[in-house]
C-alpha positions as CSV (number, residue, x, y, z in Angstrom):
1,M,25.2,-36.9,25.6
2,E,24.8,-35.3,29.0
3,T,21.3,-34.4,30.2
4,L,20.4,-30.8,29.8
5,H,20.3,-28.6,32.9
6,L,19.3,-25.0,33.1
7,N,17.8,-22.7,35.7
8,P,14.4,-21.3,34.6
9,K,13.8,-17.6,34.9
10,L,10.1,-17.1,35.5
11,L,8.4,-14.3,33.6
12,H,4.9,-13.0,34.2
13,T,2.9,-10.7,32.0
14,E,-0.6,-9.6,32.5
15,N,-1.4,-9.7,28.8
16,N,-0.7,-13.5,28.7
17,S,-2.9,-14.4,31.7
18,K,-5.8,-15.7,29.6
19,T,-3.5,-18.0,27.6
20,A,-1.8,-19.3,30.7
21,E,-5.2,-19.9,32.4
22,L,-6.5,-21.8,29.3
23,Y,-3.5,-24.2,29.3
24,N,-3.2,-24.5,33.1
25,E,-6.9,-25.7,33.2
26,A,-7.4,-27.5,29.9
27,T,-4.1,-29.0,28.9
28,E,-4.8,-32.4,30.5
29,D,-7.9,-32.6,28.2
30,Y,-5.7,-32.6,25.2
31,E,-4.9,-36.3,25.8
32,F,-8.3,-36.9,24.1
33,W,-6.8,-35.4,21.0
34,S,-3.3,-37.0,21.2
35,R,-1.8,-39.7,23.3
36,D,1.5,-38.0,22.7
37,F,0.2,-34.6,23.7
38,N,0.7,-33.1,20.3
39,M,-1.3,-29.9,20.7
40,H,-1.5,-29.2,17.0
41,F,-3.1,-30.4,13.8
42,G,-1.5,-33.1,11.6
43,Y,0.2,-33.4,8.2
44,Y,-1.2,-36.0,5.8
45,S,1.3,-37.8,3.6
46,P,-0.2,-40.6,1.5
47,M,3.0,-42.7,1.7
48,S,3.6,-42.5,5.4
49,T,0.4,-41.6,7.3
50,N,-3.1,-43.1,7.8
51,P,-5.9,-40.6,7.6
52,F,-7.9,-42.6,10.1
53,R,-5.1,-42.6,12.7
54,R,-4.8,-39.1,14.1
55,D,-1.5,-39.5,15.9
56,S,0.3,-40.7,12.8
57,M,-0.6,-37.4,11.1
58,L,0.2,-35.3,14.2
59,N,3.7,-36.9,14.4
60,E,4.2,-36.5,10.7
61,M,3.7,-32.7,11.3
62,N,6.5,-33.0,13.8
63,R,8.7,-34.8,11.3
64,Q,8.0,-32.1,8.7
65,I,9.1,-29.4,11.1
66,Y,12.4,-31.1,11.9
67,N,13.0,-31.9,8.3
68,R,12.8,-28.2,7.5
69,L,15.0,-27.2,10.4
70,N,17.6,-29.7,9.4
71,A,19.5,-28.6,12.5
72,K,21.9,-30.1,15.0
73,G,22.8,-28.8,18.5
74,L,20.5,-26.7,20.6
75,L,16.9,-25.9,19.5
76,C,14.2,-23.8,21.0
77,D,10.5,-24.6,20.9
78,L,8.7,-21.3,21.3
79,G,5.4,-22.2,22.9
80,C,6.1,-25.9,23.4
81,G,2.9,-27.0,25.2
82,M,3.4,-30.3,27.0
83,G,6.5,-30.9,24.9
84,G,5.0,-33.3,22.4
85,T,7.0,-31.9,19.5
86,M,10.1,-31.8,21.7
87,K,9.8,-35.4,22.7
88,F,9.4,-36.5,19.1
89,G,12.6,-34.7,18.1
90,L,14.6,-35.9,21.1
91,T,13.5,-39.5,20.5
92,K,14.2,-39.5,16.8
93,Y,17.3,-37.3,16.6
94,K,19.8,-38.2,19.2
95,D,22.2,-35.3,18.5
96,L,19.6,-32.6,19.6
97,K,19.1,-30.7,22.8
98,I,15.9,-28.7,23.0
99,I,14.6,-26.0,25.4
100,G,10.9,-25.3,25.3
101,V,9.1,-22.2,26.7
102,T,5.5,-21.9,27.9
103,L,3.5,-19.6,30.1
104,S,1.7,-22.5,31.9
105,D,2.9,-23.9,35.2
106,F,1.0,-27.1,34.5
107,Q,2.7,-27.6,31.1
108,M,6.1,-26.9,32.5
109,E,5.8,-29.3,35.5
110,E,4.0,-32.1,33.7
111,G,5.9,-31.7,30.4
112,N,9.2,-32.0,32.2
113,K,8.1,-35.2,33.7
114,R,7.4,-36.6,30.2
115,L,10.9,-35.5,29.1
116,A,12.7,-37.2,32.0
117,G,15.9,-38.8,30.7
118,L,15.9,-36.9,27.5
119,N,18.0,-33.8,26.6
120,G,15.1,-31.4,26.9
121,L,13.8,-28.9,29.4
122,I,10.6,-26.8,29.5
123,L,10.9,-23.3,31.1
124,K,8.2,-20.9,32.1
125,E,8.9,-17.9,29.9
126,D,7.2,-15.6,27.5
127,Y,8.4,-16.3,24.0
128,N,8.1,-12.6,23.2
129,H,10.6,-11.7,25.9
130,T,12.9,-14.6,26.8
131,S,15.9,-14.6,29.1
132,F,18.2,-16.2,26.5
133,A,21.3,-14.4,25.2
134,N,21.6,-13.2,21.6
135,D,22.7,-15.9,19.1
136,T,21.9,-18.8,21.4
137,F,20.1,-21.4,19.3
138,D,20.8,-23.6,16.3
139,G,17.2,-23.5,15.3
140,C,13.8,-22.3,16.5
141,M,10.3,-23.6,15.9
142,A,6.8,-22.3,16.7
143,V,4.0,-24.9,16.2
144,E,0.6,-23.2,16.5
145,S,1.9,-21.0,19.3
146,F,2.6,-17.5,17.8
147,C,-1.2,-17.2,17.1
148,H,-1.7,-16.7,20.9
149,G,0.3,-13.5,20.7
150,G,-1.5,-12.4,17.5
151,H,1.5,-13.2,15.2
152,S,3.0,-10.1,16.6
153,E,6.2,-8.4,15.5
154,N,7.7,-9.1,19.0
155,S,7.4,-12.9,18.5
156,F,9.4,-12.9,15.2
157,R,11.9,-10.3,16.4
158,E,12.6,-12.3,19.6
159,A,13.1,-15.5,17.5
160,Y,15.5,-13.6,15.3
161,R,17.5,-12.3,18.3
162,I,18.1,-15.7,19.9
163,L,18.9,-17.5,16.7
164,K,22.6,-17.9,15.6
165,P,23.4,-16.3,12.2
166,G,22.6,-18.7,9.4
167,T,20.1,-20.8,11.3
168,K,16.4,-21.3,10.7
169,L,13.0,-20.5,12.2
170,V,10.1,-22.8,11.2
171,V,6.6,-21.8,12.0
172,A,3.5,-24.0,11.5
173,D,0.2,-22.2,12.0
174,A,-3.1,-20.9,10.6
175,F,-3.2,-17.4,9.1
176,L,-5.7,-15.2,7.4
177,K,-5.5,-15.0,3.6
178,K,-6.9,-11.5,3.7
179,E,-7.4,-8.7,6.2
180,F,-10.1,-9.1,8.9
181,E,-12.1,-6.2,7.4
182,E,-12.3,-8.2,4.2
183,L,-13.8,-11.3,5.7
184,C,-17.4,-12.2,4.8
185,I,-20.0,-12.4,7.6
186,G,-19.5,-16.2,8.1
187,G,-15.7,-15.8,8.0
188,S,-15.8,-13.0,10.6
189,Y,-18.1,-15.1,12.9
190,C,-15.8,-18.1,12.7
191,Y,-12.8,-16.0,13.3
192,K,-14.2,-14.4,16.4
193,G,-15.3,-17.7,17.8
194,L,-11.9,-19.3,17.1
195,C,-10.0,-16.4,18.8
196,N,-12.4,-16.4,21.8
197,G,-12.3,-20.2,22.3
198,W,-8.6,-20.6,22.1
199,S,-7.6,-17.3,23.6
200,L,-5.9,-16.0,20.4
201,E,-5.2,-12.3,20.3
202,K,-5.7,-12.5,16.5
203,L,-4.4,-14.3,13.4
204,G,-2.0,-12.4,11.2
205,S,-2.5,-12.1,7.4
206,I,0.0,-14.2,5.5
207,K,1.0,-11.4,3.2
208,K,1.8,-9.0,6.1
209,I,3.7,-11.8,7.9
210,E,5.9,-12.3,4.8
211,M,6.7,-8.6,4.8
212,L,7.3,-8.6,8.6
213,L,9.8,-11.4,8.3
214,A,11.8,-9.6,5.6
215,E,11.7,-6.3,7.6
216,T,13.0,-8.2,10.7
217,G,16.0,-9.5,8.7
218,F,15.1,-13.0,7.8
219,K,16.2,-14.3,4.4
220,D,15.4,-17.3,2.2
221,I,11.7,-17.0,3.3
222,R,9.6,-19.9,2.1
223,I,5.9,-20.0,2.7
224,E,4.0,-23.2,2.0
225,D,0.2,-23.5,2.0
226,I,-0.4,-27.0,3.4
227,S,-4.1,-26.5,4.1
228,L,-5.0,-29.6,2.1
229,R,-2.4,-31.7,3.9
230,V,-3.8,-30.5,7.3
231,A,-7.5,-31.0,6.3
232,P,-7.7,-34.7,7.1
233,S,-6.7,-34.1,10.7
234,V,-9.1,-31.2,11.0
235,L,-11.9,-33.5,10.1
236,H,-11.1,-35.5,13.2
237,V,-12.3,-32.6,15.4
238,P,-16.0,-33.5,15.7
239,F,-15.3,-37.2,16.4
240,A,-12.6,-36.3,19.0
241,I,-14.9,-33.8,20.7
242,G,-17.8,-36.2,20.7
243,G,-15.7,-38.9,22.2
244,F,-14.3,-36.5,24.8
245,I,-17.8,-35.4,25.9
246,F,-19.2,-38.9,26.0
247,K,-16.3,-40.0,28.2
248,K,-16.9,-37.2,30.6
249,I,-20.6,-38.0,30.8
250,L,-19.9,-41.7,31.3
251,N,-17.5,-41.0,34.1
252,G,-19.8,-38.4,35.7
253,D,-17.1,-35.7,35.4
254,P,-18.2,-32.1,34.9
255,L,-16.8,-30.1,32.0
256,K,-14.5,-27.3,33.3
257,P,-15.2,-23.8,31.9
258,Q,-11.8,-23.7,30.2
259,S,-12.5,-27.1,28.7
260,I,-15.8,-25.8,27.3
261,K,-14.0,-22.8,25.8
262,N,-11.4,-25.1,24.3
263,L,-14.1,-27.3,22.8
264,K,-15.8,-24.3,21.2
265,G,-12.5,-23.2,19.8
266,S,-12.0,-26.6,18.2
267,L,-15.4,-26.5,16.6
268,F,-14.7,-23.0,15.2
269,A,-11.4,-24.3,13.9
270,L,-13.3,-27.0,11.9
271,L,-15.7,-24.3,10.5
272,S,-12.8,-22.1,9.7
273,G,-10.9,-24.9,8.0
274,V,-13.6,-25.3,5.3
275,Q,-13.4,-21.6,4.4
276,M,-10.2,-21.9,2.4
277,N,-10.8,-18.5,0.7
278,N,-10.4,-16.8,4.2
279,F,-8.1,-19.1,6.2
280,G,-5.1,-21.1,5.4
281,Y,-2.6,-23.3,7.2
282,Y,1.1,-22.7,6.4
283,I,4.6,-23.8,7.2
284,I,7.0,-20.9,7.1
285,T,10.7,-21.5,6.9
286,C,13.2,-18.7,7.0
287,R,16.9,-18.1,7.8
288,K,18.6,-15.5,10.0
């Protein structure tokens, strides 16, 4: 298969500047979380993963995403980070080509280096307003990325627009189980800390997201609560953060402001994860 070549169209939006700044400054720190730069939580499967080996669970999440897409041809990773999920797919499934989009210059430049020789390319674009033509892709995925846009209507409508008829969107992300106004004091505190630390506009409520998908035109909507599958990887957060800080101190390296925000966000993710009455982690699969 020939190597993929496309000309990126750079898009800049003021509303996304905080997200871009976070990942331009703090992405390299994610190596403490995953050697493969999987910038998401993992999926625990008793038969195929080790709960003490974080990367085995992170890559199992990637596998679960591709299993649900069940696609061949050209895919789009909407909010691809450093291309960890892309690289997993391109390595495991030889008949795929994947385009990823990110707001971060650092992620685009360094991620494309990691994808060298594979049929993948990362472009600097806003997943709410891409330059792709209608009906371009054989599948789209969004792994803990749409939360940065507040799980907005624009994100799902844009994914619908660029998908070919009959193809799937798969989203893996955290959502609220109730409206923000209904959260308890502790839930509200954790929610605000999580959003501030990770530059999230907001988290959508899962019930409203299901309605939004249907209104957008998606069919065969399947929503899976995988919170218990994700929990073992969430429990790695304090150990990973402790190791990261210890390494920085040992090397005499200062913690960058964005790194500190990122670490705070990770801690609030752990605190949010234990409040299963307020927060849940879901895989959503739907078809255009």
